[in-house]
C-alpha positions in Angstrom: 2.6 -4.9 12.5 -1.0 -4.1 11.6 -2.2 -2.5 8.2 -2.9 1.1 9.2 0.6 1.0 10.7 2.2 0.0 7.5 0.2 2.6 5.6 1.2 5.2 7.9 4.8 4.3 7.4 4.1 4.1 3.4 2.3 7.5 3.3 5.3 9.2 5.8 8.2 7.8 3.4 9.2 5.5 6.1 9.3 2.7 3.7 9.1 2.1 -0.1 6.1 0.9 -2.2 8.0 -2.4 -3.2 8.5 -3.2 0.6 5.0 -2.3 1.5 3.9 -4.4 -1.0 6.0 -7.3 -0.2 5.0 -6.8 3.8 1.1 -6.9 3.0 1.4 -10.0 0.9 3.6 -12.1 3.4 0.5 -11.1 6.2 -2.2 -11.9 3.7 -3.9 -8.5 3.5 -3.8 -7.4 0.2 -7.6 -7.0 -0.4 -7.6 -5.2 2.7 -4.5 -2.8 1.6 -6.1 -1.9 -1.8 -9.2 -1.1 0.2 -7.4 1.2 2.2 -5.4 2.6 -0.6 -7.7 3.6 -3.2 -8.7 6.8 -1.3 -5.4 7.6 -0.4 -3.6 6.9 -3.9 -5.4 9.9 -5.4 -3.1 12.3 -3.4 0.1 10.2 -2.7 2.0 9.1 -4.7 4.0 6.2 -2.9 0.4 4.9 -2.5 -0.6 5.0 -5.7 2.7 3.2 -6.6 1.9 0.5 -3.9 -1.5 0.3 -5.1 -0.2 -0.4 -8.7 2.0 -3.1 -7.1 -0.5 -5.0 -5.4 -3.3 -4.4 -8.1 -1.0 -4.4 -11.4 -4.8 -3.7 -13.6 -6.3 -1.4 -11.4 -5.4 1.7 -13.0 
C-alpha cells in the first residue's frame, strides 16, 4: 500500500495512529510520512497523534 493510502485511511478513521506509525516505520517511509502529516495534523487529531508517534520531539 502506498503512503497516501495510509494517510487517507488514517484521516478517515479506518486505522489508528499506532497502526499507521507501525506500517510507516515498517516500509521505511517515516520522513515522507512526517512531511505529509505536518499540514494535516493542525486539523486532524489522528494525524496529530500519528505525527507525535513518528516524531516525538516535533511538538
